C-alpha atoms as one frame of an Amber mdcrd trajectory, in Angstrom:
protein
   5.247  23.596 -20.161   8.632  21.868 -19.955  10.787  22.000 -23.080  11.484
  18.738 -24.888  14.949  18.530 -23.323  13.517  19.189 -19.866  10.838  16.562
 -20.367  13.300  13.869 -21.409  16.166  14.536 -19.017  14.402  16.070 -16.059
  16.311  19.367 -16.210  13.157  21.092 -15.022  13.649  19.375 -11.662  16.301
  21.963 -10.864  13.622  24.618 -10.814  11.267  22.463  -8.800  13.825  21.406
  -6.227  15.093  17.838  -6.167  13.758  17.331  -2.668  10.140  17.999  -3.675
   9.287  18.426  -0.038   5.532  18.579  -0.528   5.173  14.862  -1.199   2.057
  13.232   0.197   0.272   9.996  -0.688   1.267  10.206  -4.350   4.191  12.551
  -4.237   2.196  15.497  -5.581   4.523  18.440  -5.572   2.654  21.688  -5.881
   3.665  22.408  -9.461   1.144  25.209  -9.910   0.913  28.584  -8.240   4.132
  28.231  -6.258   7.298  26.214  -5.808   7.449  22.600  -4.724   9.221  23.560
  -1.522   6.405  25.912  -0.616   3.829  23.292  -1.498   1.957  26.060  -3.309
  -1.097  25.033  -5.286  -3.314  27.976  -6.109  -6.814  27.814  -4.656  -9.683
  27.724  -7.132 -11.694  30.921  -7.467 -14.944  28.988  -7.064 -14.859  25.920
  -4.758 -16.830  22.973  -6.123 -18.621  20.061  -4.499 -17.156  17.067  -6.358
 -18.446  13.508  -6.173 -15.953  10.849  -7.301 -17.278   7.417  -8.212 -14.328
   5.295  -7.139 -11.511   7.440  -5.841  -9.245   5.055  -3.952  -7.204   3.219
  -6.600  -4.406   4.884  -8.607  -6.217   7.619 -10.554  -8.704   8.447  -7.810
  -6.233   9.378  -5.048  -4.414  11.772  -7.379  -7.722  13.456  -8.191  -8.693
  13.698  -4.532  -5.354  15.189  -3.475  -5.386  17.833  -6.174  -9.067  18.712
  -5.737  -8.566  19.170  -1.988  -5.458  21.272  -2.580  -7.514  23.501  -4.875
 -10.037  24.020  -2.077 -12.823  21.824  -3.398 -15.100  19.641  -1.277 -14.822
  15.942  -2.175 -17.163  13.013  -1.581 -16.183   9.447  -2.485 -18.680   6.776
  -3.509 -17.478   3.174  -3.676 -17.765  -0.197  -1.966 -15.327   0.784   0.771
 -13.023  -2.160   0.095 -10.012  -0.668  -1.723  -7.584   1.386   0.372 -10.255
   2.380   2.914  -7.545   3.989   5.052  -6.974   6.770   2.531  -8.378  10.250
   3.167  -9.902   9.736   6.634 -11.237  13.319   6.630 -13.032  12.992   3.274
 -16.731  12.079   3.191 -17.247   8.488   2.031 -20.531   6.998   0.878 -20.863
   3.250   0.427 -22.667   1.666  -2.498 -22.270  -0.993  -5.149 -22.415  -0.137
  -8.835 -22.726  -3.792  -9.818 -25.918  -4.279  -7.785 -26.735  -1.453  -8.622
 -27.169   0.381  -5.310 -26.973   4.186  -5.341 -29.208   4.699  -2.314 -26.423
   6.463  -0.399 -26.598   9.316  -2.935 -30.311  10.001  -2.490 -31.255  13.524
  -1.498 -27.784  14.898  -2.248 -26.499  17.365  -4.845 -23.042  18.082  -6.233
 -21.572  20.554  -8.672 -19.679  17.861 -10.563 -19.067  14.132 -10.806 -15.911
  12.293 -11.867 -16.700   8.730 -12.905 -13.488   6.712 -12.547 -14.900   3.236
 -12.219 -17.337   2.527 -15.071 -15.672  -0.037 -17.314 -19.112  -1.444 -18.070
 -21.547   0.786 -19.959 -24.522  -0.316 -17.872 -22.811   1.095 -14.764 -22.559
   4.462 -16.478 -26.199   4.268 -17.520 -27.333   3.561 -13.957 -25.188   6.329
 -12.496 -26.273   9.020 -14.944 -29.931   8.157 -14.409 -29.449   8.412 -10.656
 -27.552  11.700 -10.830 -28.563  13.629 -13.952 -30.993  15.928 -12.118 -28.778
  16.477  -9.082 -25.321  17.352 -10.423 -23.944  20.051 -12.658 -21.297  18.365
 -14.794 -20.475  14.711 -15.344 -16.928  13.760 -16.314 -16.546  10.205 -17.554
 -13.062   8.675 -17.657 -13.081   6.751 -20.920 -10.070   5.446 -22.870  -8.434
   5.795 -26.251  -9.561   2.168 -26.585 -12.981   3.599 -27.445 -11.464   4.306
 -30.874 -12.126   1.417 -33.236  -9.245   1.993 -35.669  -5.631   2.073 -34.483
  -4.130   2.426 -37.962  -4.701   6.198 -38.168  -1.685   8.279 -37.170  -2.605
  11.530 -35.445  -6.196  10.553 -34.751  -8.256  13.290 -33.121 -11.345  13.039
 -30.950 -13.453  12.899 -34.129 -11.893   9.605 -35.239 -14.068   6.477 -35.449
 -15.191   4.792 -32.231 -17.014   1.525 -31.694 -20.640   1.968 -32.719 -23.691
   1.140 -30.647 -24.365  -1.770 -32.983 -20.854  -3.111 -32.412 -21.324  -2.696
 -28.675 -24.580  -4.675 -28.768 -22.943  -7.423 -30.821 -20.028  -7.732 -28.392
 -22.330  -7.894 -25.373 -24.568 -10.469 -27.069 -21.537 -12.602 -27.903 -20.472
 -12.812 -24.260 -16.966 -11.610 -25.128 -14.490 -11.280 -22.282 -13.400  -8.070
 -20.591 -10.556  -7.337 -23.004 -12.608  -7.604 -26.183 -15.530  -5.720 -24.661
 -13.481  -2.942 -23.048 -13.370  -0.554 -26.009 -17.017  -1.046 -27.054 -18.126
  -0.542 -23.427 -16.176   2.710 -23.168 -17.578   4.005 -26.463 -21.136   3.171
 -25.407 -20.609   4.804 -22.016 -19.445   7.967 -23.776 -22.708   8.112 -25.729
 -24.720   7.559 -22.568 -22.866  10.401 -20.845 -23.887  12.893 -23.502 -27.428
  11.533 -23.769 -27.942  12.184 -20.069 -25.977  15.422 -19.682 -25.707  17.005
 -23.123 -23.325  19.958 -23.019 -22.787  19.332 -19.301 -21.010  16.094 -20.181
 -17.235  15.664 -20.390 -15.409  12.619 -21.735 -11.663  12.212 -21.200  -9.880
   9.466 -23.133  -6.538   8.694 -21.471  -3.927   6.497 -23.035  -1.475   4.648
 -20.806  -1.676   6.222 -17.337   1.601   5.939 -15.414   3.198   7.035 -12.158
   3.136   6.235  -8.433   0.559   3.659  -7.298   0.377   2.010 -10.732   0.384
  -1.641  -9.747  -0.224  -2.827 -13.305   3.468  -2.582 -14.164   2.629  -1.290
 -17.642   5.201   1.497 -17.178   6.547   0.620 -13.737   8.418  -2.344 -15.232
  10.911  -0.090 -16.981  12.146   2.011 -14.016  12.306  -1.122 -11.852  14.101
  -3.175 -14.516  16.593  -0.452 -15.425  17.329   0.181 -11.746  18.067  -3.543
 -11.348  20.891  -3.048 -13.826  22.750  -5.407 -16.121  21.746  -5.959 -19.723
  18.180  -4.858 -20.441  16.281  -6.183 -23.430  14.511  -3.355 -25.270  12.091
  -3.854 -28.169  12.693  -2.835 -31.790  15.247  -0.235 -32.839  14.262   2.477
 -30.369  12.407   4.571 -32.934   8.917   3.203 -32.294   6.600   5.771 -30.720
   5.029   5.465 -27.295   2.554   7.634 -25.371   2.119   7.963 -21.614   0.525
  10.420 -19.198   1.433  10.862 -15.532  -1.531  10.131 -13.268  -1.035  13.452
 -11.486  -1.007  15.499 -14.691  -4.136  13.717 -15.896  -5.895  14.273 -12.569
  -5.081  17.971 -12.528  -6.398  18.290 -16.075  -9.703  16.657 -15.149 -10.223
  18.931 -12.157  -9.451  21.963 -14.321 -12.029  20.864 -16.912 -14.650  20.929
 -14.168 -13.472  24.289 -12.872 -13.610  25.770 -16.373 -17.074  24.308 -17.003
 -15.822  22.606 -20.134 -17.750  20.085 -22.192 -17.023  17.615 -24.970 -14.422
  14.922 -25.566 -10.657  15.084 -25.009  -7.914  12.632 -25.995  -5.557  12.868
 -23.036  -2.189  11.232 -23.351   1.284  12.571 -23.913   3.801  14.028 -24.056
   3.235  17.107 -26.192   5.880  16.071 -28.747   6.314  12.538 -30.175   8.200
  10.248 -27.796  10.255   7.290 -28.983  10.996   4.200 -26.935  14.700   5.132
 -26.947  13.911   8.575 -25.546  11.650   7.102 -22.889  14.227   4.568 -21.696
  16.935   7.233 -21.749  14.811   9.485 -19.553  14.184   6.627 -17.132  17.863
   5.714 -17.090  18.722   9.234 -15.940  17.159   8.641 -12.505  19.347   5.700
 -11.467  23.096   5.244 -11.106  22.956   1.467 -11.487  25.283   0.232 -14.272
  23.033  -0.836 -17.129  23.243  -1.698 -20.830  20.259  -1.288 -23.140  20.186
  -3.842 -25.971  17.697  -3.193 -28.750  16.382  -6.386 -30.305  14.658  -6.318
 -33.703  10.897  -6.755 -33.730  11.022  -9.703 -36.142  13.482 -11.483 -33.846
  11.219 -10.867 -30.845   8.269 -12.248 -32.774  10.243 -15.370 -33.671  11.005
 -15.887 -29.992   7.384 -15.285 -28.946   8.014 -12.119 -26.979   4.673 -10.406
 -26.501   4.121  -6.712 -27.066   2.582  -4.518 -24.363   2.489  -7.123 -21.598
   6.034  -8.529 -21.931   7.434  -5.371 -23.521   5.400  -2.632 -21.799   4.579
   0.644 -23.590   5.428  -0.949 -26.952   3.504  -2.531 -29.813   4.806  -4.394
 -32.848   5.144  -1.915 -35.755   2.299  -3.417 -37.782   0.201  -1.176 -40.080
  -3.026  -1.847 -38.197  -1.406  -0.487 -35.008   0.494   2.434 -36.544  -1.586
   5.020 -34.710  -1.814   3.267 -31.349   0.851   5.528 -29.806   0.307   8.531
 -32.032  -2.995  10.072 -30.946  -3.486  13.809 -31.428  -4.042  15.458 -28.033
  -3.903  19.081 -29.202  -7.421  19.792 -27.955  -6.575  18.635 -24.411  -3.288
  20.531 -24.402  -5.063  23.705 -25.484  -7.565  23.117 -22.655  -4.810  22.908
 -20.038  -3.230  19.429 -20.065   0.437  19.762 -19.098   3.227  17.242 -18.626
   5.829  17.050 -15.891   9.351  15.834 -16.793   9.627  12.146 -17.598  12.470
  11.857 -15.087  10.131  13.040 -12.328   7.567  10.391 -13.238  10.231   7.678
 -13.408  11.870   8.713 -10.126   8.594   8.926  -8.207   7.375   5.619  -9.615
  10.595   3.890  -8.619  10.516   5.436  -5.138   6.912   4.286  -4.672   7.812
   0.754  -5.773  10.799   0.547  -3.451   8.613   1.712  -0.576   6.211  -1.205
  -0.969   6.490  -4.206   1.360   8.423  -7.011  -0.368   5.318  -9.197  -0.599
   3.613  -6.493  -2.672   6.460  -6.055  -5.131   4.926  -8.369  -7.703   5.142
  -7.236 -11.311   2.190  -8.258 -13.478   3.841  -7.207 -16.727   7.310  -7.324
 -18.198   9.317 -10.203 -19.589  10.382 -12.975 -17.220  14.099 -12.547 -16.313
  15.008 -16.033 -17.483  13.236 -15.549 -20.808  14.885 -12.143 -21.191  18.313
 -13.687 -20.687  17.581 -16.466 -23.185  16.387 -14.044 -25.868  19.437 -11.812
 -25.346  21.715 -14.820 -25.585  20.095 -15.888 -28.834  20.279 -12.346 -30.191
  24.006 -12.097 -29.540  24.572 -15.571 -31.038  22.535 -14.969 -34.193  25.602
 -14.443 -36.387  27.373 -17.595 -35.180
């Protein structure tokens, strides 16, 4: 586990080797069982047959790479439309969860399943019914959004989640994806345990970050800071944020299967509380571009209609009802093996991935518009005039 200083500044990179020569699709660097230069990832004592529902977008590729490095056999099940060029030597079965069509899985057995793609509870229900008698463990990738109360600081896995009644009400109302996301995840968690009992695993990530994250929810900050100039930052720098590198999360999930774990795990990070100022400082350490960080008070941002999360990624307005949004307790996951690479490594690899994209794909879906950013900064500096 990196110390707090190593996490923030990336000092641990000296031990890993700045070259990180074992980069592959995601820049995975062999952080376990050997040095990065050696590309040493220890082989699992007992190879598993793992079926991944999804597997080709962001989280999935990191899981596949690590599982293969550990010596496991991997099968992917998806529609075959997203990044079909990835992993040409991995078995791929085609089906459609929306149909639903699981016919490609008939007559097959696996030791474990990782369900990456069920954002709708009915998809989880269909999958568990199709697989409950033919797989050992079922790991469902949920979300901290399954929790129904964001005001509780240090909420554990036992904190309140959306009830089945609330889920039914949301579905009956025809609410959109955003409003239904949390209730769907909470219902899918219940369905996982109904079908698999103590063979079920639920992992609740927070904000997943790192290479291949096209959402921009974290990517905005390395890209914006690398662009240089005056950067608008939200609040006073003391607001908390939580993130988890996609590779650390993927390794944790594979280890849960290897260890035959069960139950629910909040899985975000880092281990110690992280402020926005510390996060931006860690990101700033990976670029030499001249840059100035200007912290703008939350009330001023609200007056100028600057949105949290989407325009100011990784940040929420410090309102009481959201006090615990970036302060979840992940002690259980950490004790079960969740570790965190240095923030500088995540920032550097994310920026390198972004710069390697074709120009037509470098489209940021989050982050404040440059013109609006400049106008808000101008108003902030002129506020005393």
